[in-house]
All heavy atoms as TSV, in Angstrom:
chain	resi	resn	atom	element	x	y	z
A	1	MET	N	N	21.636	13.942	-6.132
A	1	MET	CA	C	22.437	14.081	-4.930
A	1	MET	C	C	21.599	13.796	-3.682
A	1	MET	O	O	22.022	13.063	-2.814
A	1	MET	CB	C	23.036	15.493	-4.886
A	1	MET	CG	C	23.837	15.792	-3.659
A	1	MET	SD	S	25.364	14.869	-3.684
A	1	MET	CE	C	26.134	15.467	-2.246
A	2	LEU	N	N	20.397	14.398	-3.610
A	2	LEU	CA	C	19.566	14.183	-2.428
A	2	LEU	C	C	19.095	12.726	-2.335
A	2	LEU	O	O	18.960	12.188	-1.241
A	2	LEU	CB	C	18.372	15.128	-2.434
A	2	LEU	CG	C	18.701	16.597	-2.167
A	2	LEU	CD1	C	17.460	17.450	-2.283
A	2	LEU	CD2	C	19.340	16.774	-0.810
A	3	GLY	N	N	18.845	12.087	-3.483
A	3	GLY	CA	C	18.453	10.683	-3.474
A	3	GLY	C	C	19.526	9.808	-2.869
A	3	GLY	O	O	19.237	8.867	-2.129
A	4	TRP	N	N	20.769	10.100	-3.193
A	4	TRP	CA	C	21.880	9.339	-2.646
A	4	TRP	C	C	21.947	9.525	-1.138
A	4	TRP	O	O	22.147	8.554	-0.384
A	4	TRP	CB	C	23.189	9.783	-3.287
A	4	TRP	CG	C	24.380	9.057	-2.740
A	4	TRP	CD1	C	24.834	7.837	-3.121
A	4	TRP	CD2	C	25.235	9.503	-1.685
A	4	TRP	NE1	N	25.926	7.486	-2.371
A	4	TRP	CE2	C	26.199	8.498	-1.480
A	4	TRP	CE3	C	25.289	10.643	-0.900
A	4	TRP	CZ2	C	27.184	8.610	-0.530
A	4	TRP	CZ3	C	26.281	10.754	0.058
A	4	TRP	CH2	C	27.219	9.743	0.235
A	5	ILE	N	N	21.767	10.746	-0.667
A	5	ILE	CA	C	21.817	11.023	0.773
A	5	ILE	C	C	20.707	10.272	1.498
A	5	ILE	O	O	20.945	9.628	2.519
A	5	ILE	CB	C	21.721	12.543	1.044
A	5	ILE	CG1	C	22.989	13.244	0.532
A	5	ILE	CG2	C	21.503	12.825	2.530
A	5	ILE	CD1	C	22.916	14.741	0.550
A	6	VAL	N	N	19.495	10.314	0.952
A	6	VAL	CA	C	18.376	9.613	1.571
A	6	VAL	C	C	18.645	8.114	1.612
A	6	VAL	O	O	18.398	7.447	2.617
A	6	VAL	CB	C	17.059	9.912	0.817
A	6	VAL	CG1	C	15.930	9.007	1.276
A	6	VAL	CG2	C	16.663	11.365	0.998
A	7	ALA	N	N	19.168	7.566	0.521
A	7	ALA	CA	C	19.457	6.126	0.470
A	7	ALA	C	C	20.521	5.746	1.489
A	7	ALA	O	O	20.405	4.713	2.162
A	7	ALA	CB	C	19.903	5.740	-0.938
A	8	GLU	N	N	21.573	6.540	1.605
A	8	GLU	CA	C	22.664	6.203	2.513
A	8	GLU	C	C	22.277	6.396	3.972
A	8	GLU	O	O	22.667	5.607	4.824
A	8	GLU	CB	C	23.905	7.036	2.181
A	8	GLU	CG	C	24.521	6.677	0.848
A	8	GLU	CD	C	24.913	5.210	0.757
A	8	GLU	OE1	O	25.487	4.670	1.726
A	8	GLU	OE2	O	24.633	4.597	-0.288
A	9	VAL	N	N	21.509	7.420	4.284
A	9	VAL	CA	C	21.109	7.664	5.670
A	9	VAL	C	C	20.144	6.570	6.131
A	9	VAL	O	O	20.149	6.182	7.290
A	9	VAL	CB	C	20.468	9.067	5.810
A	9	VAL	CG1	C	19.806	9.251	7.171
A	9	VAL	CG2	C	21.532	10.139	5.613
A	10	GLY	N	N	19.324	6.050	5.197
A	10	GLY	CA	C	18.341	5.047	5.555
A	10	GLY	C	C	18.870	3.631	5.643
A	10	GLY	O	O	18.124	2.707	5.945
A	11	ARG	N	N	20.132	3.419	5.387
A	11	ARG	CA	C	20.684	2.056	5.414
A	11	ARG	C	C	20.885	1.549	6.837
A	11	ARG	O	O	20.873	2.293	7.793
A	11	ARG	CB	C	22.038	2.026	4.689
A	11	ARG	CG	C	21.923	2.190	3.206
A	11	ARG	CD	C	23.297	1.989	2.592
A	11	ARG	NE	N	23.271	2.322	1.194
A	11	ARG	CZ	C	22.937	1.475	0.230
A	11	ARG	NH1	N	22.588	0.259	0.528
A	11	ARG	NH2	N	22.951	1.859	-1.019
A	12	GLN	N	N	21.115	0.232	6.933
A	12	GLN	CA	C	21.462	-0.346	8.224
A	12	GLN	C	C	22.751	0.284	8.709
A	12	GLN	O	O	23.520	0.788	7.909
A	12	GLN	CB	C	21.653	-1.848	8.082
A	12	GLN	CG	C	20.383	-2.571	7.801
A	12	GLN	CD	C	20.595	-4.070	7.724
A	12	GLN	OE1	O	21.704	-4.548	7.641
A	12	GLN	NE2	N	19.531	-4.807	7.744
A	13	PRO	N	N	23.037	0.292	9.960
A	13	PRO	CA	C	22.415	-0.437	11.048
A	13	PRO	C	C	21.251	0.270	11.727
A	13	PRO	O	O	20.791	-0.170	12.761
A	13	PRO	CB	C	23.556	-0.629	12.023
A	13	PRO	CG	C	24.372	0.593	11.868
A	13	PRO	CD	C	24.257	0.930	10.400
A	14	TRP	N	N	20.747	1.368	11.175
A	14	TRP	CA	C	19.675	2.080	11.855
A	14	TRP	C	C	18.404	2.060	11.028
A	14	TRP	O	O	18.371	2.447	9.875
A	14	TRP	CB	C	20.074	3.524	12.140
A	14	TRP	CG	C	21.322	3.585	12.931
A	14	TRP	CD1	C	22.561	3.936	12.489
A	14	TRP	CD2	C	21.479	3.240	14.297
A	14	TRP	NE1	N	23.485	3.830	13.490
A	14	TRP	CE2	C	22.835	3.402	14.631
A	14	TRP	CE3	C	20.622	2.803	15.292
A	14	TRP	CZ2	C	23.341	3.169	15.889
A	14	TRP	CZ3	C	21.125	2.564	16.553
A	14	TRP	CH2	C	22.457	2.746	16.840
A	15	VAL	N	N	17.317	1.590	11.639
A	15	VAL	CA	C	16.016	1.669	11.008
A	15	VAL	C	C	15.511	3.096	11.165
A	15	VAL	O	O	15.008	3.702	10.249
A	15	VAL	CB	C	15.031	0.661	11.645
A	15	VAL	CG1	C	13.647	0.834	11.085
A	15	VAL	CG2	C	15.517	-0.746	11.399
A	16	ILE	N	N	15.635	3.654	12.348
A	16	ILE	CA	C	15.346	5.062	12.603
A	16	ILE	C	C	16.645	5.637	13.143
A	16	ILE	O	O	17.132	5.220	14.190
A	16	ILE	CB	C	14.206	5.236	13.621
A	16	ILE	CG1	C	12.936	4.561	13.133
A	16	ILE	CG2	C	13.969	6.715	13.894
A	16	ILE	CD1	C	11.826	4.501	14.138
A	17	GLN	N	N	17.192	6.573	12.414
A	17	GLN	CA	C	18.530	7.094	12.708
A	17	GLN	C	C	18.712	7.409	14.184
A	17	GLN	O	O	17.995	8.224	14.755
A	17	GLN	CB	C	18.790	8.349	11.866
A	17	GLN	CG	C	20.190	8.896	11.981
A	17	GLN	CD	C	21.230	7.979	11.350
A	17	GLN	OE1	O	20.971	7.304	10.378
A	17	GLN	NE2	N	22.414	7.979	11.915
A	18	ASP	N	N	19.640	6.734	14.808
A	18	ASP	CA	C	20.048	6.929	16.201
A	18	ASP	C	C	18.952	6.633	17.226
A	18	ASP	O	O	19.109	6.948	18.392
A	18	ASP	CB	C	20.577	8.349	16.433
A	18	ASP	CG	C	21.816	8.634	15.598
A	18	ASP	OD1	O	22.600	7.687	15.361
A	18	ASP	OD2	O	21.986	9.786	15.176
A	19	LEU	N	N	17.825	6.056	16.813
A	19	LEU	CA	C	16.757	5.753	17.758
A	19	LEU	C	C	16.417	4.269	17.825
A	19	LEU	O	O	16.142	3.751	18.895
A	19	LEU	CB	C	15.477	6.528	17.390
A	19	LEU	CG	C	15.553	8.047	17.508
A	19	LEU	CD1	C	14.270	8.670	17.015
A	19	LEU	CD2	C	15.817	8.458	18.949
A	20	MET	N	N	16.408	3.606	16.666
A	20	MET	CA	C	15.962	2.215	16.634
A	20	MET	C	C	16.884	1.377	15.767
A	20	MET	O	O	16.840	1.467	14.542
A	20	MET	CB	C	14.534	2.150	16.096
A	20	MET	CG	C	13.912	0.794	16.112
A	20	MET	SD	S	12.223	0.946	15.531
A	20	MET	CE	C	11.748	-0.750	15.519
A	21	PRO	N	N	17.716	0.548	16.364
A	21	PRO	CA	C	18.588	-0.317	15.571
A	21	PRO	C	C	17.784	-1.442	14.907
A	21	PRO	O	O	16.674	-1.754	15.325
A	21	PRO	CB	C	19.574	-0.874	16.594
A	21	PRO	CG	C	18.907	-0.719	17.913
A	21	PRO	CD	C	17.965	0.427	17.801
A	22	THR	N	N	18.363	-2.052	13.880
A	22	THR	CA	C	17.643	-3.057	13.096
A	22	THR	C	C	17.217	-4.260	13.922
A	22	THR	O	O	16.160	-4.824	13.665
A	22	THR	CB	C	18.485	-3.529	11.907
A	22	THR	OG1	O	19.748	-3.967	12.388
A	22	THR	CG2	C	18.652	-2.443	10.893
A	23	PHE	N	N	17.999	-4.664	14.901
A	23	PHE	CA	C	17.607	-5.845	15.678
A	23	PHE	C	C	16.322	-5.599	16.466
A	23	PHE	O	O	15.602	-6.528	16.794
A	23	PHE	CB	C	18.733	-6.333	16.589
A	23	PHE	CG	C	19.071	-5.413	17.731
A	23	PHE	CD1	C	18.360	-5.462	18.915
A	23	PHE	CD2	C	20.124	-4.515	17.610
A	23	PHE	CE1	C	18.686	-4.614	19.971
A	23	PHE	CE2	C	20.451	-3.673	18.650
A	23	PHE	CZ	C	19.731	-3.718	19.836
A	24	SER	N	N	15.996	-4.345	16.751
A	24	SER	CA	C	14.743	-4.025	17.437
A	24	SER	C	C	13.552	-4.029	16.482
A	24	SER	O	O	12.409	-4.125	16.913
A	24	SER	CB	C	14.832	-2.653	18.092
A	24	SER	OG	O	15.810	-2.651	19.088
A	25	ALA	N	N	13.813	-3.909	15.202
A	25	ALA	CA	C	12.739	-3.817	14.217
A	25	ALA	C	C	12.346	-5.162	13.623
A	25	ALA	O	O	11.389	-5.244	12.879
A	25	ALA	CB	C	13.162	-2.879	13.095
A	26	VAL	N	N	13.064	-6.212	13.954
A	26	VAL	CA	C	12.779	-7.539	13.397
A	26	VAL	C	C	11.496	-8.077	14.006
A	26	VAL	O	O	11.295	-8.030	15.214
A	26	VAL	CB	C	13.948	-8.508	13.678
A	26	VAL	CG1	C	13.599	-9.918	13.237
A	26	VAL	CG2	C	15.202	-8.023	12.993
A	27	THR	N	N	10.623	-8.590	13.150
A	27	THR	CA	C	9.366	-9.139	13.630
A	27	THR	C	C	9.527	-10.596	14.037
A	27	THR	O	O	10.427	-11.292	13.572
A	27	THR	CB	C	8.282	-9.028	12.548
A	27	THR	OG1	O	7.054	-9.477	13.108
A	27	THR	CG2	C	8.603	-9.854	11.322
A	28	HIS	N	N	8.649	-11.018	14.914
A	28	HIS	CA	C	8.663	-12.413	15.353
A	28	HIS	C	C	7.408	-13.136	14.858
A	28	HIS	O	O	7.013	-14.160	15.424
A	28	HIS	CB	C	8.763	-12.488	16.879
A	28	HIS	CG	C	9.999	-11.833	17.401
A	28	HIS	ND1	N	11.254	-12.380	17.228
A	28	HIS	CD2	C	10.190	-10.677	18.055
A	28	HIS	CE1	C	12.155	-11.584	17.773
A	28	HIS	NE2	N	11.534	-10.545	18.285
A	29	LEU	N	N	6.788	-12.592	13.816
A	29	LEU	CA	C	5.603	-13.209	13.244
A	29	LEU	C	C	5.964	-14.465	12.476
A	29	LEU	O	O	7.031	-14.557	11.872
A	29	LEU	CB	C	4.902	-12.242	12.283
A	29	LEU	CG	C	4.254	-11.007	12.899
A	29	LEU	CD1	C	3.729	-10.108	11.809
A	29	LEU	CD2	C	3.148	-11.412	13.844
A	30	ASP	N	N	5.042	-15.398	12.477
A	30	ASP	CA	C	5.200	-16.630	11.720
A	30	ASP	C	C	4.997	-16.334	10.233
A	30	ASP	O	O	4.247	-15.420	9.860
A	30	ASP	CB	C	4.163	-17.638	12.202
A	30	ASP	CG	C	4.321	-18.990	11.559
A	30	ASP	OD1	O	5.469	-19.400	11.317
A	30	ASP	OD2	O	3.295	-19.634	11.293
A	31	VAL	N	N	5.643	-17.080	9.376
A	31	VAL	CA	C	5.530	-16.894	7.927
A	31	VAL	C	C	4.082	-17.041	7.480
A	31	VAL	O	O	3.598	-16.283	6.636
A	31	VAL	CB	C	6.429	-17.904	7.178
A	31	VAL	CG1	C	6.186	-17.849	5.696
A	31	VAL	CG2	C	7.885	-17.654	7.501
A	32	THR	N	N	3.371	-17.979	8.058
A	32	THR	CA	C	1.977	-18.209	7.693
A	32	THR	C	C	1.123	-16.972	7.976
A	32	THR	O	O	0.245	-16.617	7.184
A	32	THR	CB	C	1.414	-19.417	8.469
A	32	THR	OG1	O	2.280	-20.530	8.271
A	32	THR	CG2	C	0.024	-19.767	8.009
A	33	THR	N	N	1.371	-16.304	9.077
A	33	THR	CA	C	0.630	-15.095	9.421
A	33	THR	C	C	0.842	-14.012	8.374
A	33	THR	O	O	-0.113	-13.348	7.947
A	33	THR	CB	C	1.070	-14.579	10.806
A	33	THR	OG1	O	0.923	-15.622	11.757
A	33	THR	CG2	C	0.263	-13.370	11.230
A	34	VAL	N	N	2.052	-13.845	7.941
A	34	VAL	CA	C	2.362	-12.837	6.924
A	34	VAL	C	C	1.700	-13.206	5.601
A	34	VAL	O	O	1.125	-12.344	4.924
A	34	VAL	CB	C	3.892	-12.688	6.754
A	34	VAL	CG1	C	4.213	-11.716	5.635
A	34	VAL	CG2	C	4.527	-12.238	8.057
A	35	GLN	N	N	1.730	-14.472	5.229
A	35	GLN	CA	C	1.109	-14.903	3.974
A	35	GLN	C	C	-0.406	-14.721	4.012
A	35	GLN	O	O	-1.002	-14.257	3.036
A	35	GLN	CB	C	1.452	-16.367	3.693
A	35	GLN	CG	C	2.891	-16.567	3.299
A	35	GLN	CD	C	3.259	-18.040	3.140
A	35	GLN	OE1	O	2.580	-18.911	3.671
A	35	GLN	NE2	N	4.336	-18.295	2.414
A	36	ILE	N	N	-1.040	-15.058	5.127
A	36	ILE	CA	C	-2.490	-14.879	5.252
A	36	ILE	C	C	-2.848	-13.404	5.132
A	36	ILE	O	O	-3.792	-13.034	4.428
A	36	ILE	CB	C	-3.000	-15.473	6.581
A	36	ILE	CG1	C	-2.914	-16.990	6.538
A	36	ILE	CG2	C	-4.421	-15.012	6.883
A	36	ILE	CD1	C	-3.175	-17.666	7.871
A	37	THR	N	N	-2.100	-12.554	5.807
A	37	THR	CA	C	-2.353	-11.118	5.737
A	37	THR	C	C	-2.186	-10.609	4.315
A	37	THR	O	O	-3.015	-9.825	3.832
A	37	THR	CB	C	-1.394	-10.358	6.670
A	37	THR	OG1	O	-1.520	-10.889	7.981
A	37	THR	CG2	C	-1.697	-8.873	6.679
A	38	PHE	N	N	-1.162	-11.044	3.626
A	38	PHE	CA	C	-0.932	-10.634	2.245
A	38	PHE	C	C	-2.111	-11.013	1.365
A	38	PHE	O	O	-2.630	-10.196	0.610
A	38	PHE	CB	C	0.358	-11.260	1.708
A	38	PHE	CG	C	0.555	-11.051	0.236
A	38	PHE	CD1	C	0.991	-9.832	-0.251
A	38	PHE	CD2	C	0.271	-12.071	-0.668
A	38	PHE	CE1	C	1.159	-9.635	-1.613
A	38	PHE	CE2	C	0.438	-11.883	-2.023
A	38	PHE	CZ	C	0.876	-10.664	-2.509
A	39	TRP	N	N	-2.552	-12.274	1.459
A	39	TRP	CA	C	-3.644	-12.733	0.601
A	39	TRP	C	C	-4.963	-12.070	0.966
A	39	TRP	O	O	-5.799	-11.823	0.093
A	39	TRP	CB	C	-3.738	-14.257	0.612
A	39	TRP	CG	C	-2.594	-14.854	-0.129
A	39	TRP	CD1	C	-1.572	-15.595	0.368
A	39	TRP	CD2	C	-2.313	-14.723	-1.531
A	39	TRP	NE1	N	-0.677	-15.931	-0.623
A	39	TRP	CE2	C	-1.117	-15.409	-1.801
A	39	TRP	CE3	C	-2.963	-14.076	-2.582
A	39	TRP	CZ2	C	-0.561	-15.478	-3.070
A	39	TRP	CZ3	C	-2.403	-14.153	-3.853
A	39	TRP	CH2	C	-1.216	-14.838	-4.086
A	40	LEU	N	N	-5.162	-11.749	2.242
A	40	LEU	CA	C	-6.366	-10.992	2.612
A	40	LEU	C	C	-6.357	-9.607	1.967
A	40	LEU	O	O	-7.387	-9.137	1.471
A	40	LEU	CB	C	-6.478	-10.873	4.133
A	40	LEU	CG	C	-6.943	-12.127	4.860
A	40	LEU	CD1	C	-6.850	-11.929	6.376
A	40	LEU	CD2	C	-8.358	-12.491	4.464
A	41	PHE	N	N	-5.217	-8.950	1.971
A	41	PHE	CA	C	-5.098	-7.657	1.303
A	41	PHE	C	C	-5.375	-7.794	-0.190
A	41	PHE	O	O	-6.069	-6.970	-0.777
A	41	PHE	CB	C	-3.700	-7.052	1.514
A	41	PHE	CG	C	-3.592	-6.215	2.747
A	41	PHE	CD1	C	-2.994	-6.732	3.887
A	41	PHE	CD2	C	-4.070	-4.921	2.778
A	41	PHE	CE1	C	-2.890	-5.973	5.033
A	41	PHE	CE2	C	-3.963	-4.147	3.928
A	41	PHE	CZ	C	-3.375	-4.674	5.056
A	42	VAL	N	N	-4.835	-8.841	-0.799
A	42	VAL	CA	C	-5.060	-9.061	-2.235
A	42	VAL	C	C	-6.552	-9.224	-2.519
A	42	VAL	O	O	-7.096	-8.603	-3.435
A	42	VAL	CB	C	-4.269	-10.289	-2.734
A	42	VAL	CG1	C	-4.716	-10.709	-4.122
A	42	VAL	CG2	C	-2.777	-10.005	-2.730
A	43	VAL	N	N	-7.236	-10.025	-1.723
A	43	VAL	CA	C	-8.665	-10.265	-1.930
A	43	VAL	C	C	-9.471	-8.981	-1.733
A	43	VAL	O	O	-10.319	-8.630	-2.560
A	43	VAL	CB	C	-9.167	-11.387	-0.993
A	43	VAL	CG1	C	-10.676	-11.472	-0.977
A	43	VAL	CG2	C	-8.558	-12.720	-1.390
A	44	VAL	N	N	-9.203	-8.265	-0.643
A	44	VAL	CA	C	-9.957	-7.046	-0.355
A	44	VAL	C	C	-9.738	-5.995	-1.433
A	44	VAL	O	O	-10.701	-5.403	-1.945
A	44	VAL	CB	C	-9.581	-6.485	1.038
A	44	VAL	CG1	C	-10.131	-5.087	1.240
A	44	VAL	CG2	C	-10.083	-7.413	2.126
A	45	PHE	N	N	-8.497	-5.761	-1.822
A	45	PHE	CA	C	-8.236	-4.718	-2.804
A	45	PHE	C	C	-8.695	-5.122	-4.199
A	45	PHE	O	O	-9.073	-4.263	-4.999
A	45	PHE	CB	C	-6.760	-4.314	-2.785
A	45	PHE	CG	C	-6.457	-3.373	-1.658
A	45	PHE	CD1	C	-5.840	-3.836	-0.506
A	45	PHE	CD2	C	-6.815	-2.036	-1.719
A	45	PHE	CE1	C	-5.575	-2.990	0.548
A	45	PHE	CE2	C	-6.555	-1.171	-0.668
A	45	PHE	CZ	C	-5.940	-1.653	0.474
A	46	THR	N	N	-8.702	-6.415	-4.510
A	46	THR	CA	C	-9.250	-6.866	-5.785
A	46	THR	C	C	-10.761	-6.641	-5.806
A	46	THR	O	O	-11.313	-6.172	-6.809
A	46	THR	CB	C	-8.920	-8.351	-6.030
A	46	THR	OG1	O	-7.500	-8.506	-6.027
A	46	THR	CG2	C	-9.487	-8.840	-7.350
A	47	ALA	N	N	-11.435	-6.940	-4.706
A	47	ALA	CA	C	-12.881	-6.697	-4.617
A	47	ALA	C	C	-13.181	-5.206	-4.748
A	47	ALA	O	O	-14.131	-4.811	-5.439
A	47	ALA	CB	C	-13.419	-7.236	-3.302
A	48	LEU	N	N	-12.380	-4.378	-4.114
A	48	LEU	CA	C	-12.572	-2.928	-4.229
A	48	LEU	C	C	-12.335	-2.440	-5.660
A	48	LEU	O	O	-13.058	-1.566	-6.155
A	48	LEU	CB	C	-11.649	-2.186	-3.257
A	48	LEU	CG	C	-12.014	-2.305	-1.784
A	48	LEU	CD1	C	-10.914	-1.692	-0.925
A	48	LEU	CD2	C	-13.343	-1.647	-1.503
A	49	LEU	N	N	-11.349	-3.010	-6.336
A	49	LEU	CA	C	-11.076	-2.645	-7.719
A	49	LEU	C	C	-12.252	-3.019	-8.613
A	49	LEU	O	O	-12.685	-2.218	-9.451
A	49	LEU	CB	C	-9.799	-3.321	-8.214
A	49	LEU	CG	C	-9.448	-3.113	-9.688
A	49	LEU	CD1	C	-9.133	-1.650	-9.961
A	49	LEU	CD2	C	-8.292	-3.999	-10.092
A	50	ILE	N	N	-12.767	-4.222	-8.429
A	50	ILE	CA	C	-13.912	-4.664	-9.234
A	50	ILE	C	C	-15.120	-3.765	-8.980
A	50	ILE	O	O	-15.813	-3.350	-9.921
A	50	ILE	CB	C	-14.233	-6.146	-8.927
A	50	ILE	CG1	C	-13.113	-7.035	-9.453
A	50	ILE	CG2	C	-15.581	-6.559	-9.517
A	50	ILE	CD1	C	-13.160	-8.466	-8.958
A	51	ALA	N	N	-15.389	-3.440	-7.714
A	51	ALA	CA	C	-16.510	-2.550	-7.390
A	51	ALA	C	C	-16.318	-1.184	-8.030
A	51	ALA	O	O	-17.265	-0.615	-8.598
A	51	ALA	CB	C	-16.648	-2.415	-5.872
A	52	GLU	N	N	-15.121	-0.639	-7.959
A	52	GLU	CA	C	-14.836	0.677	-8.547
A	52	GLU	C	C	-15.033	0.652	-10.057
A	52	GLU	O	O	-15.615	1.583	-10.633
A	52	GLU	CB	C	-13.418	1.107	-8.204
A	52	GLU	CG	C	-13.010	2.442	-8.807
A	52	GLU	CD	C	-13.806	3.611	-8.258
A	52	GLU	OE1	O	-14.353	3.499	-7.148
A	52	GLU	OE2	O	-13.876	4.640	-8.947
A	53	ILE	N	N	-14.565	-0.379	-10.718
A	53	ILE	CA	C	-14.721	-0.476	-12.173
A	53	ILE	C	C	-16.199	-0.565	-12.536
A	53	ILE	O	O	-16.659	0.096	-13.480
A	53	ILE	CB	C	-13.918	-1.671	-12.726
A	53	ILE	CG1	C	-12.424	-1.367	-12.624
A	53	ILE	CG2	C	-14.307	-1.973	-14.172
A	53	ILE	CD1	C	-11.522	-2.542	-12.942
A	54	LYS	N	N	-16.973	-1.360	-11.771
A	54	LYS	CA	C	-18.409	-1.469	-12.032
A	54	LYS	C	C	-19.111	-0.130	-11.849
A	54	LYS	O	O	-19.956	0.260	-12.651
A	54	LYS	CB	C	-19.038	-2.531	-11.126
A	54	LYS	CG	C	-18.724	-3.938	-11.549
A	54	LYS	CD	C	-19.445	-4.946	-10.675
A	54	LYS	CE	C	-19.151	-6.356	-11.136
A	54	LYS	NZ	N	-19.878	-7.364	-10.347
A	55	ILE	N	N	-18.778	0.572	-10.777
A	55	ILE	CA	C	-19.386	1.886	-10.517
A	55	ILE	C	C	-19.034	2.867	-11.628
A	55	ILE	O	O	-19.900	3.599	-12.133
A	55	ILE	CB	C	-18.938	2.438	-9.142
A	55	ILE	CG1	C	-19.541	1.583	-8.027
A	55	ILE	CG2	C	-19.325	3.900	-8.971
A	55	ILE	CD1	C	-18.947	1.831	-6.656
A	56	MET	N	N	-17.768	2.900	-12.036
A	56	MET	CA	C	-17.349	3.834	-13.089
A	56	MET	C	C	-18.023	3.516	-14.413
A	56	MET	O	O	-18.503	4.425	-15.105
A	56	MET	CB	C	-15.828	3.828	-13.240
A	56	MET	CG	C	-15.120	4.506	-12.101
A	56	MET	SD	S	-13.349	4.839	-12.349
A	56	MET	CE	C	-12.763	3.437	-13.200
A	57	THR	N	N	-18.084	2.241	-14.788
A	57	THR	CA	C	-18.707	1.904	-16.068
A	57	THR	C	C	-20.200	2.204	-16.042
A	57	THR	O	O	-20.762	2.653	-17.046
A	57	THR	CB	C	-18.462	0.429	-16.439
A	57	THR	OG1	O	-18.887	-0.410	-15.374
A	57	THR	CG2	C	-17.003	0.175	-16.740
A	58	LYS	N	N	-20.857	1.993	-14.912
A	58	LYS	CA	C	-22.277	2.328	-14.786
A	58	LYS	C	C	-22.479	3.825	-14.972
A	58	LYS	O	O	-23.381	4.260	-15.696
A	58	LYS	CB	C	-22.799	1.887	-13.421
A	58	LYS	CG	C	-24.257	2.198	-13.195
A	58	LYS	CD	C	-24.699	1.748	-11.817
A	58	LYS	CE	C	-26.121	2.180	-11.549
A	58	LYS	NZ	N	-26.557	1.834	-10.198
A	59	GLN	N	N	-21.635	4.626	-14.325
A	59	GLN	CA	C	-21.776	6.081	-14.432
A	59	GLN	C	C	-21.437	6.577	-15.835
A	59	GLN	O	O	-22.038	7.530	-16.326
A	59	GLN	CB	C	-20.894	6.776	-13.389
A	59	GLN	CG	C	-21.362	6.571	-11.967
A	59	GLN	CD	C	-22.775	7.092	-11.736
A	59	GLN	OE1	O	-23.134	8.179	-12.158
A	59	GLN	NE2	N	-23.586	6.280	-11.079
A	60	ILE	N	N	-20.492	5.935	-16.481
A	60	ILE	CA	C	-20.143	6.321	-17.859
A	60	ILE	C	C	-21.312	6.023	-18.784
A	60	ILE	O	O	-21.642	6.822	-19.661
A	60	ILE	CB	C	-18.860	5.597	-18.309
A	60	ILE	CG1	C	-17.654	6.161	-17.566
A	60	ILE	CG2	C	-18.664	5.724	-19.822
A	60	ILE	CD1	C	-16.379	5.350	-17.721
A	61	LYS	N	N	-21.982	4.886	-18.586
A	61	LYS	CA	C	-23.138	4.538	-19.406
A	61	LYS	C	C	-24.298	5.495	-19.195
A	61	LYS	O	O	-25.033	5.820	-20.109
A	61	LYS	CB	C	-23.585	3.103	-19.124
A	61	LYS	CG	C	-22.646	2.072	-19.697
A	61	LYS	CD	C	-23.084	0.667	-19.356
A	61	LYS	CE	C	-22.075	-0.349	-19.842
A	61	LYS	NZ	N	-22.431	-1.724	-19.446
A	62	ILE	N	N	-24.481	5.948	-17.951
A	62	ILE	CA	C	-25.547	6.932	-17.643
A	62	ILE	C	C	-25.241	8.263	-18.318
A	62	ILE	O	O	-26.123	8.897	-18.873
A	62	ILE	CB	C	-25.702	7.113	-16.121
A	62	ILE	CG1	C	-26.240	5.842	-15.490
A	62	ILE	CG2	C	-26.586	8.307	-15.798
A	62	ILE	CD1	C	-26.248	5.854	-13.982
A	63	GLY	N	N	-23.998	8.686	-18.300
A	63	GLY	CA	C	-23.588	9.927	-18.948
A	63	GLY	C	C	-23.804	11.133	-18.048
A	63	GLY	O	O	-24.334	11.026	-16.936
A	64	PRO	N	N	-23.410	12.303	-18.548
A	64	PRO	CA	C	-23.551	13.522	-17.750
A	64	PRO	C	C	-25.014	13.936	-17.637
A	64	PRO	O	O	-25.849	13.584	-18.448
A	64	PRO	CB	C	-22.741	14.558	-18.532
A	64	PRO	CG	C	-22.714	14.040	-19.916
A	64	PRO	CD	C	-22.764	12.552	-19.829
A	65	LYS	N	N	-25.318	14.718	-16.595
A	65	LYS	CA	C	-26.669	15.237	-16.397
A	65	LYS	C	C	-26.975	16.281	-17.461
A	65	LYS	O	O	-26.094	17.011	-17.911
A	65	LYS	CB	C	-26.802	15.899	-15.027
A	65	LYS	CG	C	-26.731	14.938	-13.868
A	65	LYS	CD	C	-26.908	15.680	-12.555
A	65	LYS	CE	C	-26.831	14.751	-11.384
A	65	LYS	NZ	N	-26.962	15.453	-10.111
A	66	GLU	N	N	-28.219	16.349	-17.834
A	66	GLU	CA	C	-28.671	17.379	-18.782
A	66	GLU	C	C	-28.732	18.719	-18.078
A	66	GLU	O	O	-29.079	18.807	-16.900
A	66	GLU	CB	C	-30.056	17.016	-19.340
A	66	GLU	CG	C	-30.076	15.772	-20.179
A	66	GLU	CD	C	-29.300	15.933	-21.474
A	66	GLU	OE1	O	-29.269	17.040	-22.033
A	66	GLU	OE2	O	-28.695	14.933	-21.916
A	67	GLY	N	N	-28.383	19.783	-18.784
A	67	GLY	CA	C	-28.515	21.126	-18.228
A	67	GLY	C	C	-27.277	21.665	-17.543
A	67	GLY	O	O	-27.344	22.655	-16.829
A	68	GLY	N	N	-26.148	21.037	-17.702
A	68	GLY	CA	C	-24.893	21.616	-17.178
A	68	GLY	C	C	-24.612	21.219	-15.762
A	68	GLY	O	O	-24.257	20.094	-15.475
A	69	ASN	N	N	-24.763	22.171	-14.816
A	69	ASN	CA	C	-24.354	21.981	-13.425
A	69	ASN	C	C	-24.995	20.753	-12.869
A	69	ASN	O	O	-24.864	20.213	-11.939
A	69	ASN	CB	C	-24.720	23.211	-12.583
A	69	ASN	CG	C	-24.048	24.446	-13.159
A	69	ASN	OD1	O	-23.166	24.365	-13.977
A	69	ASN	ND2	N	-24.483	25.593	-12.679
C-alpha cells in the first residue's frame, strides 16, 4: 500500500510535490556531455573496484594476525 502511495505521489506533473514542476527540472545539457560523464564514472568506479579486489586478495593471502586481537 505504501509503495503505491509513494509511486503515485512521485509521478508527473510534479518533480517535487507542489514546489517544482517537471518543466523546471529538464536539463539543457548536450547528449555528449552526459555520455562523457557516464563513461568517466564507469572508468573511475571500475578502477576503484579493481583496486578494492587487489587489496582484499592481498589481505586474504596475508591472513589474520597471530595472537588474536
